N, C-alpha and C positions, 0 to 999 in steps of 0.2 A: 665725784661722790665717794666718801670713805666707805670702808668695809662695814662699819657699824651702821651708817646711814642706809646702805643697801639692805642690810638685814632687817632694819626697822620697817622699810618700805615693803619688803616681801611679807613681813608679819602682819602689817596693817591691811594688805590687800584682801585676804580671806574674810577679815572682820567686816570690811566695807561691803563685800559681796553679800554676806549673810544678813547684814543690816538692811541692805536694799531689798532682799527677798522678803524680809519681814514687813517692811513698810509698803511694799507693792500692793498686797491685798487690801490694806487699809485705804490706800489712795483710790483703788478701784471701787471699793465699797462706798467711799465718800462721793465719787463721781456718779455712781449709780443712784445714790440717794438724792443728789441734787437734780438729776435728770428725770427720775420717775416721780418723786414726791415734791409737790409744791408746798413748801413749808409755810409760805405766806398766805395760803388759802385756808380759811377756817374749816372748810369741808374735808381737808385732807391732812389734819394735824397728826394723825397716827402714822408712824413711819412705815410700818408693815401693814398694808391695807388688807382687810378681810371682807368678803362679800356676804358673809352670813354671821352676824353677831346676835347672841341671845343672852338673856340674864335669868338666872334661877334664884328665887327668893321664897320667903314664906317659912313654913315649918320644916326647915332644913338645917342641918348642922353647919353647912358651908355654903352660904350664898356667894355667888360668883358670876362674873362675865365670862362667856365661853365663845370661842371662834370655831365654826364648823368649816373646814376646808375641803370636805368631800364634794364631789360634783353630782353624783347620782342621788336621786331622792331616797333610794333605799339606804344608801350609806349615811346620808344625812339623818335619817330617822334613827338609825342605829347609834349614831353619835349623840343624838338628843337623849336617848335612853341611857347611854353610858354616862353622860354628864349628870343626869338626874340621879343615877345610882351613886356617883361620886360625891354628890352634894349631901349625902346621908340624910334622907328624909325621915321624919318621925312616923311615917305611915307606910302602908304596903302599896307598892307600885302596881298598877294593873298590867295586864298583858299587853294591851294596846296603848301606846303613848300618843298623846295629841301632837299634831304638827305645830311647830313654833317658827314663825316667819322671821326674816331678818328685821332687826330693830324691835322685836317684841320681848317682853319679860313674862315669865310664867310664875305665878304665885301658887305654891303647893300648900294645900290646907288639909288638915287631918279631920276625918269624919269620926263620928262616935263609934263606928264599928272598926276603926283602925285603918280604913282604906283612904287613898289619896283622892282629893278633888283638885282639879287644875283650873286656874283662872288666868286667861290670857289677856295681857294689857300691853299698851305701848310703853316703851322706855321713857324715862323722864327727860326733861329738857336738856340738861348738861350732857347726858349720854347720847342723845340723838344728834346734838350739834357736833360732838366729837366724831360720830360715825358718818357725818355728812347727810343726815336725814332731816326732813322738815318737821316742824312742830305745828300741830293742829291748833289753830287759834280758838276753836270752839270747845276744846276739852283741856287746853293747857291751863295750869295753875299759874299764879303769880310767880312762884319759884321757877317754873319752867320758862316763862317769858323773859325773865331777867338775863338768861344766858344767850338770848338771841343777839348777835352782833349788831350794833347800831340802835338797839332799843333800850332806852333808859328806864330806870325804875318808875319814874313818873308816867311815862307813856304806857308801860306795862300795867300800871294800876288803872289808868284810864280805859284800857282795852277790857280789862276784867269788869270794871264798873259799867261800861257800855253794854257788855254782853249780859250782865245780870239785869239791867234795866230794859233792854230792847230785845233780848233773845240772841240766838246764834246768828253768826254771819252767814249770809247766803253765798257770798263769793269774796275773794280776797280784796277786790276793789272796794268793798264796803268799808274797809278800814279807814278810808279817807274821811268818814263821818266822825271818827274819833278826833277830838281836839288835839292839835299838835302833829297830826300825821297828814302830810300833803302828798302830792304825786311824786316828788323827789324822794321823800322818806319811804314811801311805799316801794319805789324801785329798788332801794337799798335792802329793804326787808324781804322782798319777794323770794329770793333764793332760799330763805330759811323758814318760810311759813307756808301753810296750806290750810284749806278749808275742807274738813271731812266730818262725817257723822260718826261720833265715837260711841261704840257699843261694847259693853262688857259681856263676855261670853263665859258661861260657867259650864264646864265639861265634866261629866261624871262617867266613870267606867265601872260597870258592874260585872 
């Protein structure tokens, strides 16, 4: 090897070393993502999972989805208040803030006296599917049901029509009464659906 070739080899060695150091974290991060997150699973499409998602909407300047990563209930309650303050509500927040469970959205409404009224509701279909939460067939709208994997628009329309004609479903197995839904289809839909009594709760703080 000539003198010029040896100098080029010595010069390229540090560059290769630092290039490897830069690529190593990316390779480790990719391996971690493939090991922890099942991208092909509709329940875990979000790369960085969070166990407590809430949504703030209504009479606020900044509607948003928020992730609460605190573990204790006290810290979670503080984060809920902090997120409500950051959403810039058009009303006065009370001293005591209502609890918002995972997968719920809170609608902030302004009263005539300028104080806030909170209405707790379940998140909509698309948001619940993204978070790996089930959709209640007794309260879901047509727009909610169309986001269920394996459920076509026609079947979603039949579910809504059956519910309007015969009332709420008493159990998930009752879906087989809907035309086009058999035992196999029900097995595919079971991980994404549930049967619950949907109640709207209006919470006022005076």
